[in-house]
C-alpha positions as CSV (number, residue, x, y, z in Angstrom):
1,M,-16.9,12.2,23.3
2,N,-19.7,9.6,23.3
3,R,-19.3,5.9,22.5
4,K,-20.5,6.2,19.0
5,T,-18.1,9.0,18.2
6,F,-15.1,7.1,19.6
7,A,-16.0,4.0,17.7
8,A,-16.0,6.0,14.5
9,V,-12.6,7.5,15.3
10,A,-11.1,4.1,16.0
11,A,-12.7,2.6,12.9
12,A,-11.1,5.4,10.9
13,A,-7.7,4.6,12.3
14,V,-7.8,0.9,11.8
15,S,-9.2,1.1,8.2
16,S,-5.8,1.8,6.8
17,T,-3.7,-0.5,9.0
18,A,-4.2,-3.4,6.6
19,L,-2.1,-1.5,4.1
20,G,1.7,-1.6,3.9
21,S,4.1,1.0,5.3
22,G,2.8,4.5,4.5
23,F,-0.1,3.7,2.2
24,A,1.8,1.5,-0.2
25,L,0.3,-1.9,-1.1
26,Y,2.3,-5.2,-1.7
27,Q,-0.1,-7.7,-3.2
28,P,0.7,-8.1,-6.9
29,S,-0.4,-11.7,-7.0
30,A,-1.6,-14.5,-4.6
31,V,1.8,-16.2,-4.9
32,S,3.7,-13.1,-4.0
33,H,1.2,-12.5,-1.2
34,A,1.8,-16.0,0.2
35,M,5.6,-15.6,-0.1
36,G,5.6,-12.2,1.7
37,G,7.1,-10.6,-1.4
38,A,10.4,-12.5,-1.0
39,L,10.8,-12.9,-4.7
40,V,13.3,-10.2,-5.6
41,G,16.0,-12.7,-6.7
42,R,13.9,-15.1,-8.6
43,A,10.5,-15.2,-10.2
44,M,7.8,-17.7,-9.3
45,D,5.1,-16.1,-11.4
46,A,4.5,-12.9,-13.5
47,S,4.4,-10.7,-10.4
48,A,8.1,-10.3,-11.4
49,N,6.8,-7.1,-13.0
50,F,6.3,-5.7,-9.5
51,N,9.0,-7.6,-7.4
52,N,11.9,-7.2,-9.9
53,P,11.5,-6.8,-13.7
54,A,14.9,-8.4,-14.3
55,T,13.5,-11.7,-13.1
56,L,11.1,-11.8,-16.0
57,T,13.9,-13.7,-17.8
58,D,13.3,-16.6,-15.4
59,L,9.9,-17.3,-17.1
60,T,10.2,-19.3,-20.3
61,N,6.5,-19.4,-21.1
62,I,3.8,-16.8,-21.6
63,W,2.2,-16.2,-18.2
64,V,-1.1,-14.5,-17.7
65,T,-2.2,-14.0,-14.0
66,A,-5.4,-12.3,-12.7
67,G,-7.0,-12.2,-9.3
68,F,-7.5,-10.2,-6.2
69,V,-6.6,-9.9,-2.5
70,T,-9.2,-9.0,0.1
71,E,-8.4,-7.5,3.5
72,H,-10.5,-7.2,6.7
73,P,-8.9,-5.2,9.5
74,R,-10.0,-5.1,13.1
75,A,-8.5,-3.5,16.2
76,T,-8.9,-2.1,19.7
77,M,-8.0,1.5,19.9
78,R,-7.4,3.9,22.9
79,A,-7.8,7.6,22.6
80,Y,-6.8,10.5,24.9
81,N,-8.1,14.1,24.6
82,N,-6.0,16.7,26.4
83,G,-4.6,14.0,28.6
84,R,-8.0,12.4,29.5
85,C,-8.4,8.7,28.5
86,L,-11.7,8.1,26.7
87,G,-11.5,4.3,27.1
88,D,-11.1,1.3,24.7
89,Q,-13.3,0.4,21.7
90,S,-13.3,-2.7,19.5
91,V,-13.9,-1.8,15.9
92,D,-14.4,-3.6,12.6
93,A,-13.6,-1.5,9.5
94,G,-15.0,-3.8,6.8
95,M,-13.6,-5.4,3.7
96,F,-11.2,-4.1,1.0
97,W,-10.7,-5.5,-2.5
98,L,-7.4,-5.2,-4.3
99,P,-7.3,-6.4,-7.9
100,H,-4.2,-7.5,-9.9
101,F,-3.3,-8.5,-13.5
102,Q,0.1,-9.7,-14.6
103,L,1.5,-10.7,-18.0
104,A,5.0,-12.1,-18.9
105,V,6.1,-12.9,-22.5
106,P,9.5,-14.3,-23.5
107,L,10.9,-12.6,-26.6
108,P,13.6,-13.6,-29.1
109,H,17.3,-12.8,-28.5
110,D,17.1,-13.2,-24.7
111,F,14.5,-10.4,-24.2
112,S,11.3,-10.6,-22.1
113,F,8.3,-8.3,-21.9
114,G,6.0,-7.8,-19.0
115,L,2.9,-5.8,-18.2
116,A,1.1,-5.3,-14.9
117,A,-1.9,-3.4,-13.6
118,D,-2.1,-3.3,-9.8
119,A,-3.5,-1.3,-6.9
120,E,-0.1,-0.1,-5.5
121,Y,-1.4,2.7,-3.2
122,G,-4.5,2.9,-1.1
123,L,-6.1,4.5,2.0
124,G,-9.6,4.7,3.4
125,T,-10.6,6.5,6.7
126,E,-14.0,7.5,8.0
127,F,-14.8,9.6,11.1
128,D,-18.0,10.5,12.8
129,E,-19.5,13.4,10.8
130,W,-20.1,15.4,14.0
131,G,-17.2,14.1,16.0
132,P,-14.4,16.1,17.6
133,L,-11.9,15.2,14.8
134,A,-14.2,16.5,12.1
135,W,-12.0,19.6,11.8
136,N,-9.3,17.3,10.4
137,S,-11.3,14.8,8.3
138,T,-14.6,13.0,8.4
139,E,-13.7,10.8,5.4
140,T,-10.5,10.4,3.3
141,T,-10.1,8.1,0.3
142,V,-6.8,7.6,-1.7
143,Q,-6.6,5.2,-4.6
144,G,-3.4,4.7,-6.7
145,Y,-3.4,2.3,-9.7
146,V,-0.2,1.6,-11.6
147,L,0.1,0.5,-15.2
148,N,3.5,-1.0,-15.5
149,P,5.1,-2.1,-18.8
150,N,8.6,-3.7,-18.5
151,I,11.4,-5.0,-20.7
152,A,14.1,-7.4,-19.5
153,Y,17.3,-8.6,-21.1
154,K,19.5,-11.6,-20.2
155,I,23.0,-10.2,-20.7
156,T,24.8,-13.4,-19.9
157,E,23.6,-16.9,-18.8
158,D,23.8,-15.7,-15.2
159,W,23.0,-11.9,-15.3
160,S,19.8,-10.1,-16.2
161,I,18.5,-6.6,-16.1
162,G,15.0,-5.1,-16.4
163,A,13.3,-1.7,-16.5
164,G,9.9,-0.3,-17.0
165,L,7.6,2.7,-16.6
166,R,5.1,3.2,-13.8
167,W,2.2,5.1,-15.1
168,L,0.0,6.2,-12.1
169,Y,-3.6,7.0,-11.8
170,F,-4.2,8.8,-8.4
171,D,-7.5,9.8,-7.0
172,F,-8.1,11.8,-3.8
173,E,-11.3,12.7,-1.9
174,Q,-11.7,14.3,1.5
175,Y,-14.6,15.6,3.6
176,K,-14.4,17.9,6.6
177,N,-16.8,19.6,9.0
178,F,-15.8,22.7,10.9
179,G,-17.9,25.4,12.6
180,V,-21.0,26.0,10.4
181,M,-19.4,24.5,7.3
182,N,-19.4,21.2,5.4
183,Y,-16.4,20.9,3.1
184,Q,-15.5,18.6,0.3
185,L,-12.2,18.3,-1.7
186,R,-11.8,15.9,-4.6
187,G,-9.6,15.4,-7.6
188,D,-7.3,13.1,-9.6
189,N,-4.1,13.4,-11.6
190,R,-5.7,12.5,-14.9
191,F,-3.1,9.8,-15.7
192,E,-0.3,12.4,-15.9
193,S,2.2,11.0,-13.4
194,I,5.0,8.7,-14.5
195,G,7.8,7.1,-12.6
196,W,10.2,4.3,-13.5
197,Q,11.9,1.2,-12.1
198,F,15.1,-0.6,-12.7
199,G,16.2,-4.0,-11.5
200,T,19.0,-6.5,-11.8
201,K,19.4,-10.1,-11.0
202,Y,22.5,-12.4,-10.8
203,D,22.7,-16.2,-10.5
204,I,25.6,-16.9,-8.1
205,L,25.0,-20.6,-8.5
206,D,22.5,-22.6,-10.4
207,N,20.3,-22.7,-7.3
208,L,21.2,-19.3,-5.7
209,S,20.4,-15.9,-7.0
210,V,20.4,-12.3,-5.8
211,G,18.4,-9.3,-7.0
212,V,18.0,-5.5,-6.5
213,V,15.2,-3.2,-7.7
214,Y,14.9,0.5,-7.5
215,K,11.6,2.4,-7.9
216,S,11.8,6.2,-8.6
217,P,9.7,8.9,-6.9
218,I,6.5,9.9,-8.6
219,N,5.5,13.6,-8.6
220,V,1.7,13.9,-8.5
221,N,-0.4,17.0,-9.2
222,V,-4.0,16.4,-8.3
223,R,-6.5,18.7,-9.9
224,G,-10.2,19.0,-8.9
225,D,-12.6,21.2,-7.0
226,T,-13.8,22.1,-3.6
227,S,-17.4,22.6,-2.5
228,A,-18.5,24.1,0.8
229,R,-22.0,24.1,2.1
230,A,-23.1,26.4,4.9
231,K,-25.1,25.0,7.8
232,H,-26.3,28.5,8.7
233,P,-27.4,31.4,6.5
234,A,-24.8,33.7,8.0
235,A,-22.1,31.5,6.5
236,L,-23.3,31.5,2.9
237,S,-20.8,34.1,1.7
238,T,-17.9,32.1,3.3
239,A,-19.1,28.9,1.7
240,D,-19.1,30.7,-1.7
241,A,-15.6,31.9,-1.1
242,M,-14.3,28.4,-0.3
243,S,-15.9,26.7,-3.4
244,G,-14.2,26.4,-6.8
245,G,-11.1,24.9,-8.4
246,A,-8.5,23.1,-6.2
247,G,-5.3,21.2,-6.4
248,C,-2.9,19.2,-4.3
249,S,0.8,18.5,-4.8
250,L,2.7,15.5,-3.4
251,T,5.6,13.2,-4.1
252,L,5.2,9.4,-3.7
253,P,8.6,8.2,-2.4
254,Q,11.4,6.3,-3.9
255,S,12.3,2.8,-2.7
256,I,14.9,0.2,-3.1
257,A,14.7,-3.5,-2.3
258,G,17.2,-6.4,-2.3
259,G,16.7,-10.1,-1.9
260,I,18.2,-13.6,-2.1
261,N,16.5,-16.7,-3.4
262,W,17.8,-20.2,-2.8
263,D,16.6,-23.6,-4.1
264,V,17.7,-25.7,-1.2
265,V,16.7,-28.9,-3.0
266,K,14.6,-29.4,-6.2
267,T,11.4,-29.2,-4.2
268,W,12.2,-26.6,-1.5
269,H,12.7,-22.9,-2.2
270,L,13.6,-20.1,0.2
271,G,13.5,-16.4,-0.3
272,T,14.4,-13.2,1.7
273,A,13.8,-9.6,0.9
274,V,14.5,-6.2,2.5
275,S,13.2,-2.9,1.3
276,W,13.6,0.8,2.2
277,T,11.1,3.5,1.4
278,Q,11.8,7.2,1.8
279,W,8.5,8.2,3.4
280,S,10.2,11.3,4.9
281,E,10.0,12.7,1.4
282,F,6.2,12.7,1.9
283,D,6.6,15.5,4.5
284,T,3.7,17.9,3.6
285,L,0.6,17.8,1.6
286,M,0.1,21.2,0.0
287,F,-3.5,21.9,-0.8
288,D,-4.1,24.8,-3.3
289,V,-7.6,25.6,-2.1
290,R,-9.7,28.7,-1.7
291,P,-9.4,31.2,-0.1
292,T,-5.7,30.4,0.9
293,P,-3.4,27.4,0.4
294,N,-3.5,24.9,3.2
295,P,-0.4,22.8,4.0
296,V,-0.9,19.6,6.0
297,Y,2.2,18.6,7.9
298,L,2.9,14.8,8.2
299,G,6.5,14.4,9.2
300,W,6.7,10.7,8.5
301,N,9.8,8.5,9.0
302,D,11.6,6.4,6.4
303,T,10.5,2.8,6.7
304,W,12.0,-0.7,6.4
305,R,10.2,-3.9,5.4
306,A,11.8,-7.3,5.8
307,S,10.4,-10.7,4.7
308,V,11.2,-14.3,4.5
309,G,9.3,-16.9,2.5
310,S,9.4,-20.6,1.8
311,A,7.8,-22.8,-0.9
312,W,7.6,-26.6,-0.8
313,D,6.5,-28.7,-3.8
314,F,5.1,-31.5,-1.7
315,M,3.4,-33.2,-4.6
316,E,3.9,-33.0,-8.4
317,D,1.0,-30.6,-8.8
318,W,0.9,-28.9,-5.4
319,T,3.1,-26.2,-3.7
320,W,2.7,-24.9,-0.2
321,M,4.1,-21.5,0.8
322,V,4.6,-19.8,4.2
323,S,6.1,-16.4,5.0
324,Y,6.8,-13.8,7.7
325,V,7.0,-10.0,7.1
326,F,7.9,-7.1,9.4
327,D,6.5,-3.9,8.1
328,M,7.7,-0.7,9.9
329,D,5.3,2.1,10.7
330,C,6.1,5.6,9.2
331,A,3.9,7.6,11.6
332,L,4.9,6.0,14.9
333,D,5.6,8.4,17.9
334,K,5.1,11.5,15.7
335,E,3.1,14.7,16.1
336,Q,1.3,15.6,12.9
337,S,-1.7,17.6,11.6
338,A,-3.3,14.6,9.9
339,T,-4.9,11.4,11.1
340,M,-4.5,9.5,7.8
341,L,-2.6,6.5,9.4
342,P,-2.8,4.8,12.7
343,P,0.3,4.1,14.8
344,A,1.6,0.5,14.8
345,H,4.3,-1.7,13.3
346,R,2.9,-4.7,11.5
347,N,3.9,-8.4,11.8
348,I,2.5,-10.5,9.0
349,L,2.2,-14.3,8.9
350,G,1.2,-15.7,5.5
351,T,0.6,-18.9,3.8
352,G,-0.7,-20.2,0.4
353,L,-1.4,-23.2,-1.8
354,T,-0.9,-23.5,-5.5
355,W,-2.6,-26.3,-7.5
356,R,-1.5,-27.0,-11.1
357,C,-4.8,-28.5,-12.0
358,W,-5.0,-28.8,-15.7
359,G,-2.5,-28.3,-18.6
360,G,-1.0,-24.8,-18.0
361,L,-3.7,-23.7,-15.6
362,E,-2.7,-22.9,-12.0
363,L,-4.9,-21.8,-9.1
364,T,-3.4,-20.1,-6.0
365,L,-5.1,-19.3,-2.7
366,S,-3.3,-17.2,-0.2
367,Y,-4.0,-16.0,3.4
368,A,-2.2,-13.7,5.8
369,C,-2.9,-12.4,9.3
370,I,-1.6,-9.0,10.1
371,F,-0.9,-8.2,13.8
372,M,-0.6,-4.6,15.0
373,D,0.3,-3.5,18.5
374,G,1.8,-0.9,20.8
375,G,2.1,2.2,18.6
376,S,1.1,5.8,19.5
377,M,0.9,9.2,17.9
378,D,-0.2,12.8,18.7
379,T,-2.2,15.3,16.6
380,V,-3.3,18.9,17.3
381,D,-6.1,21.0,15.9
382,R,-3.8,23.5,14.1
383,N,-6.8,25.6,13.1
384,T,-7.6,26.6,16.7
385,G,-4.4,25.5,18.6
386,T,-6.5,23.4,21.0
387,G,-7.7,19.9,21.2
388,K,-4.5,17.8,21.5
389,W,-5.1,14.1,20.8
390,H,-3.1,11.0,21.6
391,M,-4.0,7.8,19.9
392,E,-2.8,4.2,20.7
393,T,-3.2,0.9,19.0
394,C,-3.7,-1.6,21.8
395,R,-4.5,-4.6,19.7
396,G,-5.1,-4.9,16.0
397,F,-5.2,-7.6,13.3
398,C,-6.3,-8.1,9.8
399,H,-7.4,-11.1,7.8
400,A,-6.1,-10.9,4.2
401,A,-7.1,-13.6,1.6
402,G,-6.1,-13.8,-2.0
403,F,-6.9,-15.7,-5.2
404,S,-5.1,-15.8,-8.5
405,F,-5.6,-17.9,-11.6
406,T,-2.6,-18.3,-13.9
407,Y,-2.4,-19.8,-17.4
408,K,1.0,-20.7,-18.9
409,F,1.0,-21.1,-22.7
């Protein structure tokens, strides 16, 4: 494999390492990003819709938040083909943009309403069009946007519950090259997939609260089409047989998260959170394509994600936040028939600054650096039974910067 091909393979691997465990995303606002998501027990902004809908009752004003998080991953990858090391390559996978919108509205009789629109799932990989892994994929794009209305109710002065729907738009596109054929598969779920979430929050003390939130699985049926183009006249009939309607079935996994939030003093706030996601449920991608169905085995592990965050109101109009997150890899040390994700746990250091600049207007900047190191995985060309690959993440990191503006009425 030449240097250009290896660079493309490595770039494909690192392009998704900026994401969370599996291909979930965890950036519903710049504040939540800076706190590492450690806001399950108490709300700091309207990202309560994502972190725990029960904490919407903490917000006594109407909150409107909008913004984005950008991520720029880089890494050094090492690849082996049939036991032969092909060397190291430094790669730069480019910039990703993740938008977010959050709304929280207090209602009469201790009810609260929330609405969120976020990018909650995402994946982007790109391989050399003529490289040795083209049989698996030359390019894969996954986008999952969730529209999330919630309602919360304060049962007692100390206890709140909240629940909502998670209406998913899911888009999938993949390109492959094998033999004398170029192959494309694309489709979406046409806004037909719905899940739900339920959370609860309890104030143990005036300054100490705990929360738990459960997110249900979401069954997704992607419908679209395939198109095959022959690179040689002898393959024209095969290309025609492989073109037409197509589909893909998958289940996005359930998860549960718990957290504690503590106001140590009036100006210093601590939070912790731990979440579990059942990525083992995402075992096989079943492609209903012509001429025969094509299952793609993943065999991922369940994952844990743990975070701790701190916020300090060091001036009347300023808050500084810092956080640490450990994000477990779902594909580590596995053999699978897809190269969708690279192998590496993620250690994330984050910080952020909020300025309450005028009236109810707040501006938040966040930054996190994601470190990836020491993971490996194997994959085999199951079409031919040859070409065993071993991939390692030697060094990897990602710059992630966010911005949100919030107005409290």
